[in-house]
N, C-alpha and C positions, 0 to 999 in steps of 0.2 A: 509454476504458478497456474498457468493456463489449464493444464491437465487437471490439477487438483480443484480449481474453481469449477470446471465443468462437471467433475464427479460430485462435488458438494451440491451444486445447484440441481443436478439431476436427482440426487437423493432427497433434497428438501422438497422439490416439486412432487416427487412420488409420495411424499408424506403429506401432501395436500397444502403445502405452503405457497403463498404468492411471493415469488422471489424476483427481485430486481438486481441485476448485476451492473455495477458501475466500474469505471476505471479513472485513474487520475494520472495526469490532468486530462480533462475531456468530459464527455458525456452530455454536453450541452453545446449549442452553436457557439456560444462565447468561449466555453472551455476548450472546444476543439481548436479554435483559432489560437488560444493561448498555448495549447499543447504544441502546435506547429512552431511557434516562436521559441518555446522552452527547449524543445528536443532537437531542433534542427542542428545538424552537425557543424554548420558554418557559423553558428553564433558563439564562437569561442570567447569573445570579449565580454560576455554577460557577467556582470558583477553578481556575487552571491546574494547581495541584498536585493537586487532586482529580481533574481531568481525566486527568492522566497516570497516576494510580494506578488509575482505572477502566479506561482503555485497557489498561493492563498486566495487570489482573486478567482481562479478557476474553481477552487474548493468552495468558496463562499457561494458561487453561482449554483454548483451542483447540489449543495446541501439544501438551499432554499427552493430551487426549481424542481428537483427530482427526488432527493433522498427523504426530506421531511414529509412531503405529501404522501409518499409511499408508506412510510412508517406510520403516519397518522391514520392511514386507511387499513392498518393492521398487517401490512406486509413485512417481509424480511428483506434486508439489503445485504448483499455480498459485494464488498468493495475490493477491487484490485488496486491496492494501495489506498492509504488515507493519512491522517495527520501524523501517525508515528513515523512515516517516511520523512516528514519534515525534520523531526528531531534527529533522525539518523543521518540523512543526507546533508541538510543545511547546517544542522547543529554540530554533529560529530564530524561529518565529512569536510564541510567548509569551515568548521570551527566558529560559527556564529554564536552569539549569546543564547544559551538555552532558555534563560528567563525571557528574553525578548521574543524568542520563537513561541514560547508558551502563550504569551499575551496575544501575539498576532494570530496564532492558531485558534485560540479561544474566541477571539473576535470573528474570525472567518467562519467558524463552525457553529457559533452560538453555544459553545460548550458541549456539542454533540460528541459522544465518545462511543467507540465500539464495545459491545458486550464481550466479544472474543477477538483477539488479534492472533492470527496464525503466522508465525515466522518460519519459513522453510530455509533452514540454515545449510549453507554449502561453503566449502573453501572458496575464497575469492577467485583464485585462478581457474578453478573448475567452473564456477558460475560465468565468468567472462568467456571461457572457451565455449560453453553451451550457447551463450548469447551470440557469439560470433558465427555460429552455425546458421543463424537466421539473419543475414545481413540487412534485410529490410527493417529489422527491429533494432539494429545498432544505432544509437543516437548520441547526442552530446553528453549525456550523463555517463554512458558506458565508456566514453572516450576519456574520462578523467583518469588521473594517475592511479597506479596500483596502490600507493599509500592512501589515497583518498578512499578507495574501495575497502581497504583494511579498516580504516576509521569508521566507515559506514557499518560494516559488519559488527565491529566492537560496539558501536552505538546501539544497534538493534539488541545485541545481547545484554547490554547495560539496561536498556528499557525493559526487557523481559525480566531481568533479575529484580528490578524495582517493583514490578507489578506481576508477580507469578500467577495470581488469580485470574488475570485477564489474558495473559500471553500463553500461547502454546508454541513451544519451540520444538521443531522436528528436524531430524537429519534428512535433508533432501536427497541424500545419496542412497537411501533405502529404496526398496521396491515401491512402485506406485500404489499397489493395493494395500500395503502395510501402512503407508503414510495416510492414505484415504481412511482406513479404519480408525486410526488415531484421531483424525479430524472429526469423523462422524461421532465418535465417543464423546469428544469434548463439546462439540456443537449440540449434539443430542442431549447431553446432560444439562446444558444451559437452557435449552428450549423445551425440555421435558419430552423429548422424542426418544424412541428406542431404535 
């Protein structure tokens, strides 16, 4: 994700776009404090219901404090995760009610939805091996069971199948340049850039 976000942002900026990059959870003082609580490996007792409310609180803050002002000023926002992650992780992974999650997410975001969602698909075991290579990034979410991660991946693929016009699903095992070209094509098409 990090590599592809960097390449996308560089390309958008070279095309004259005012680009803001955000990550979830975090991106604000409040969101960064919530991020620490959510992702700290020692918080294994966190209930899935508490987890979704914390993610949503951080999301509500960044939407209102950072994302909406930038969009209103005519800028482009590239998010490293957004509301679809809630449906995949808390909905499919933790098996919380998708209807309840849609309501909570709608409230947190004010119904803000991305124009394009890029899902870089990779086998679960491969993704976890890659993540383990950067121990400083290993967190409470990565430490979930293998079955949980398989449900999350299936959840993302279900979301993409339900909204193929918004989702771009790419094989993250392909070469970096090939994946980037596919992303540029899709984003450029939506934004009217070549």
